[in-house]
C-alpha positions as CSV (number, residue, x, y, z in Angstrom):
1,M,-47.4,-23.2,6.4
2,G,-45.1,-22.7,9.4
3,I,-43.6,-25.3,11.7
4,I,-44.0,-24.7,15.5
5,A,-42.1,-27.1,17.8
6,L,-43.3,-27.2,21.4
7,L,-41.1,-28.0,24.4
8,T,-42.6,-27.8,27.9
9,D,-42.6,-29.2,31.4
10,F,-46.4,-29.5,31.3
11,G,-46.7,-33.3,31.0
12,I,-49.6,-34.8,29.2
13,D,-52.2,-35.3,32.0
14,D,-53.4,-31.7,32.0
15,P,-55.0,-29.6,29.2
16,Y,-52.2,-27.1,28.9
17,V,-50.5,-28.4,25.8
18,G,-53.8,-29.0,24.0
19,V,-55.0,-25.4,24.8
20,M,-51.7,-24.0,23.4
21,K,-52.3,-25.9,20.2
22,G,-55.9,-24.7,20.1
23,V,-54.6,-21.1,20.3
24,I,-52.0,-21.6,17.6
25,L,-54.5,-23.3,15.2
26,S,-57.1,-20.6,15.8
27,I,-54.6,-18.0,14.5
28,N,-53.0,-20.1,11.8
29,P,-55.1,-23.2,10.9
30,N,-52.3,-24.3,8.5
31,A,-49.6,-24.4,11.2
32,V,-47.7,-27.7,11.6
33,I,-47.2,-28.4,15.3
34,V,-44.5,-30.8,16.5
35,D,-44.1,-32.0,20.1
36,I,-40.5,-32.2,21.1
37,T,-41.4,-33.3,24.6
38,H,-43.6,-32.2,27.4
39,S,-41.8,-34.3,30.0
40,V,-39.0,-32.0,31.1
41,D,-38.8,-32.3,34.9
42,K,-40.9,-29.6,36.5
43,Y,-39.2,-26.2,36.6
44,Q,-35.9,-27.6,35.3
45,V,-34.8,-24.8,33.0
46,L,-31.3,-26.2,32.5
47,Q,-32.6,-29.6,31.4
48,G,-35.0,-28.0,29.0
49,A,-32.1,-25.9,27.6
50,L,-30.0,-29.0,27.1
51,I,-32.7,-30.8,25.3
52,L,-33.4,-27.9,23.0
53,R,-29.8,-27.4,22.1
54,S,-29.4,-31.1,21.4
55,C,-32.3,-31.4,19.0
56,Y,-33.0,-28.0,17.3
57,K,-30.7,-28.5,14.4
58,Y,-32.6,-31.6,13.2
59,F,-35.6,-29.4,12.3
60,P,-36.2,-27.6,9.0
61,R,-35.0,-24.0,8.7
62,E,-37.4,-21.4,9.9
63,T,-39.0,-23.7,12.5
64,I,-40.3,-21.7,15.5
65,F,-39.3,-23.3,18.8
66,T,-41.8,-22.4,21.5
67,V,-40.4,-23.3,24.9
68,V,-42.3,-23.1,28.2
69,I,-40.3,-24.1,31.2
70,D,-41.2,-21.0,33.2
71,P,-41.0,-21.0,37.0
72,G,-41.0,-17.2,36.9
73,V,-44.3,-16.9,35.0
74,G,-46.2,-13.8,36.1
75,S,-43.1,-12.1,37.5
76,M,-41.1,-9.3,36.0
77,R,-39.1,-11.7,33.8
78,R,-39.4,-10.8,30.1
79,A,-41.0,-12.8,27.3
80,I,-38.7,-12.8,24.3
81,A,-38.3,-14.0,20.8
82,I,-34.8,-14.7,19.4
83,R,-34.1,-14.7,15.7
84,T,-31.0,-16.8,14.8
85,S,-29.3,-17.7,11.6
86,N,-31.9,-20.4,10.8
87,Y,-34.7,-20.4,13.4
88,V,-36.9,-18.5,15.8
89,F,-36.9,-19.2,19.5
90,I,-39.8,-18.0,21.7
91,G,-40.1,-18.3,25.5
92,P,-39.3,-16.8,28.8
93,D,-36.1,-14.8,29.4
94,N,-34.7,-17.3,31.9
95,G,-31.9,-18.9,29.8
96,V,-33.8,-21.8,28.5
97,L,-33.5,-20.6,24.9
98,T,-29.9,-19.3,24.9
99,P,-27.7,-22.4,24.6
100,A,-29.5,-23.4,21.3
101,A,-29.8,-19.8,20.1
102,F,-26.1,-18.9,20.6
103,D,-25.2,-22.2,19.0
104,D,-27.1,-21.3,15.9
105,G,-26.0,-17.7,15.9
106,I,-28.2,-14.9,17.4
107,I,-29.2,-12.2,14.9
108,D,-31.5,-10.1,17.2
109,V,-33.8,-10.4,20.2
110,Y,-37.2,-8.8,20.8
111,E,-39.2,-8.4,23.9
112,I,-42.8,-9.6,23.3
113,R,-45.3,-6.8,23.7
114,K,-47.9,-7.4,21.0
115,Y,-49.9,-10.2,19.3
116,T,-50.6,-11.8,22.6
117,L,-54.2,-12.8,23.6
118,P,-56.2,-9.8,24.7
119,A,-56.3,-11.0,28.3
120,V,-52.9,-12.3,29.6
121,S,-53.1,-14.3,32.8
122,K,-50.4,-14.4,35.5
123,T,-50.1,-18.2,35.4
124,F,-50.3,-19.3,31.7
125,H,-48.1,-17.4,29.3
126,G,-47.8,-20.5,27.2
127,R,-51.4,-20.0,26.1
128,D,-51.7,-16.2,26.3
129,V,-48.2,-15.0,25.1
130,F,-46.0,-17.6,23.5
131,A,-48.5,-19.6,21.5
132,P,-50.2,-16.6,19.8
133,V,-46.9,-14.9,19.0
134,A,-45.5,-18.2,17.5
135,A,-48.7,-18.5,15.5
136,Y,-48.5,-14.9,14.3
137,I,-44.9,-15.4,13.1
138,S,-45.7,-18.8,11.5
139,K,-48.2,-17.3,9.2
140,G,-45.8,-14.7,7.9
141,G,-45.9,-12.0,10.6
142,L,-42.7,-10.1,11.1
143,I,-40.8,-10.7,14.3
144,E,-39.9,-7.0,14.3
145,D,-43.5,-6.2,14.9
146,I,-44.0,-8.1,18.2
147,G,-42.1,-5.6,20.3
148,G,-38.9,-3.7,20.9
149,R,-35.5,-5.0,20.1
150,V,-33.3,-5.6,23.2
151,S,-29.6,-6.1,23.5
152,V,-28.3,-9.6,23.3
153,D,-26.1,-8.8,26.3
154,S,-29.2,-8.1,28.4
155,I,-30.8,-11.5,28.1
156,T,-30.4,-14.2,30.7
157,T,-28.0,-17.0,29.7
158,I,-27.2,-20.4,31.1
159,E,-23.8,-21.8,31.2
160,V,-23.8,-25.4,30.1
161,S,-20.6,-26.8,31.7
162,G,-18.7,-29.6,30.1
163,A,-16.9,-32.5,31.7
164,E,-13.5,-31.8,33.3
165,V,-10.4,-33.8,32.3
166,H,-7.5,-33.8,34.7
167,N,-5.2,-36.2,36.6
168,G,-6.0,-39.0,34.2
169,E,-9.8,-39.0,34.6
170,V,-12.9,-37.5,33.3
171,I,-15.3,-35.9,35.8
172,G,-18.8,-35.4,34.5
173,K,-22.4,-35.4,35.7
174,V,-25.8,-36.7,34.6
175,I,-27.7,-34.0,32.7
176,Y,-30.7,-36.0,31.6
177,I,-32.5,-39.3,32.3
178,D,-34.8,-40.4,29.6
179,S,-37.9,-42.6,30.0
180,F,-35.9,-45.8,29.5
181,G,-33.7,-44.9,32.4
182,N,-30.7,-44.1,30.3
183,A,-28.5,-41.5,32.1
184,V,-27.1,-39.0,29.6
185,T,-23.9,-37.3,30.9
186,N,-22.1,-34.1,29.8
187,I,-19.1,-36.2,28.8
188,H,-18.2,-36.2,25.1
189,P,-16.5,-39.1,23.4
190,N,-13.4,-37.0,22.8
191,N,-13.0,-36.5,26.5
192,L,-12.5,-40.3,26.9
193,K,-10.3,-40.5,23.8
194,S,-8.0,-37.8,25.2
195,L,-7.1,-40.3,27.9
196,G,-6.5,-43.1,25.4
197,I,-9.9,-44.7,26.1
198,D,-11.3,-46.2,22.9
199,E,-14.7,-47.4,21.9
200,G,-14.9,-51.2,22.1
201,G,-12.9,-51.5,25.4
202,L,-13.6,-51.5,29.1
203,V,-13.6,-48.4,31.2
204,N,-13.6,-47.7,34.9
205,V,-16.7,-45.8,36.0
206,E,-17.2,-44.5,39.5
207,V,-20.8,-43.7,40.6
208,N,-21.7,-42.9,44.2
209,R,-18.2,-44.0,45.3
210,V,-18.7,-47.4,43.8
211,Q,-16.4,-48.6,41.0
212,Y,-17.6,-50.5,37.9
213,R,-15.9,-51.9,34.9
214,I,-18.2,-51.1,32.0
215,P,-17.8,-51.7,28.3
216,W,-18.0,-48.8,25.8
217,V,-20.0,-50.3,23.0
218,K,-21.6,-49.3,19.7
219,A,-25.0,-50.8,20.3
220,Y,-27.1,-51.7,23.3
221,S,-27.2,-55.4,22.1
222,D,-23.4,-55.6,22.3
223,V,-23.9,-56.8,25.9
224,K,-26.2,-59.3,27.4
225,Q,-29.7,-58.3,28.6
226,G,-29.5,-56.7,32.0
227,E,-25.8,-55.7,31.7
228,L,-24.3,-52.2,32.1
229,L,-22.8,-50.4,29.2
230,I,-21.8,-46.9,28.1
231,I,-22.6,-45.7,24.6
232,T,-22.2,-42.6,22.5
233,N,-25.9,-41.6,22.1
234,S,-27.6,-39.9,19.2
235,F,-26.7,-36.4,20.5
236,N,-23.0,-37.3,20.8
237,Y,-22.9,-37.5,24.6
238,I,-21.7,-40.5,26.7
239,E,-24.7,-42.3,28.1
240,L,-24.9,-44.9,30.9
241,S,-27.3,-47.6,30.1
242,V,-28.5,-51.2,30.8
243,N,-29.4,-53.4,27.9
244,Q,-33.2,-53.6,28.2
245,G,-33.0,-52.3,31.7
246,N,-32.9,-49.1,33.7
247,A,-29.5,-47.6,34.4
248,S,-30.8,-44.8,36.6
249,K,-32.4,-47.3,39.0
250,T,-29.6,-49.8,38.8
251,L,-26.9,-47.2,39.7
252,K,-29.2,-45.0,41.8
253,L,-28.6,-42.0,39.5
254,E,-30.4,-38.7,39.4
255,I,-29.9,-35.4,37.6
256,G,-26.6,-33.9,38.8
257,S,-25.0,-37.2,39.9
258,E,-21.2,-37.2,39.5
259,I,-19.7,-39.6,37.1
260,V,-15.9,-40.3,37.1
261,V,-14.4,-42.2,34.1
262,K,-10.8,-43.4,33.8
263,P,-8.9,-45.9,31.8
264,C,-9.1,-49.6,32.6
265,R,-6.0,-51.8,32.6
266,Q,-7.9,-54.5,30.9
267,Q,-8.9,-52.8,27.6
268,S,-10.5,-55.6,25.7
269,L,-14.0,-57.0,26.3
């Protein structure tokens, strides 16, 4: 019984995810399929990479992560499978797999050449390439058998930049907005602590050239309903939120919006 975790930008209105699951279960009826999310913004490879890196380590060892955010489908880009210290990552060679794979420690990489469906379309490698190969491995197939080994140095990588700290401020950006409107940044708590900013106090936050004094709290309910807050989220990033509201709409935030944080003279709430 193998675990296959799916991460795509397909959404849930079309049949694509269901068809992938059908292919997997036709090959391995005992596979356990987990949906990470299918709501990655369309074609946003970096966003998918960040989500994968944030969540992969919470899955059992030997989980097979099958990731389809693939604007280059049908082109000359390779289809690859990466074996790491604890997992297998399958998807297009466009960088979406590499932040998580490098984080866990890459052992080897293979270009997928076998165990695909007999007919491979130019538009749906999730169904015809990635799903059947994941299913093959999930039922005990050897990753070495799917194709030739390729150099780690030859695969496409994505650089996930962190926040910058200089001149007494932290400069970050929004990297993900969830369905609640919470804006996740690339700022880590230690970035703020390096400037003497402590959880439980007020911080100055500049968004779209507008300054806000926002409390850094431990729980959403530490402020009144409708009030702004920053919080360390479950993946250890600083998140801009509104208690029972939508921070992205309130602050007019989008992916890539710059966030500047600096100490506030009034530290207590």
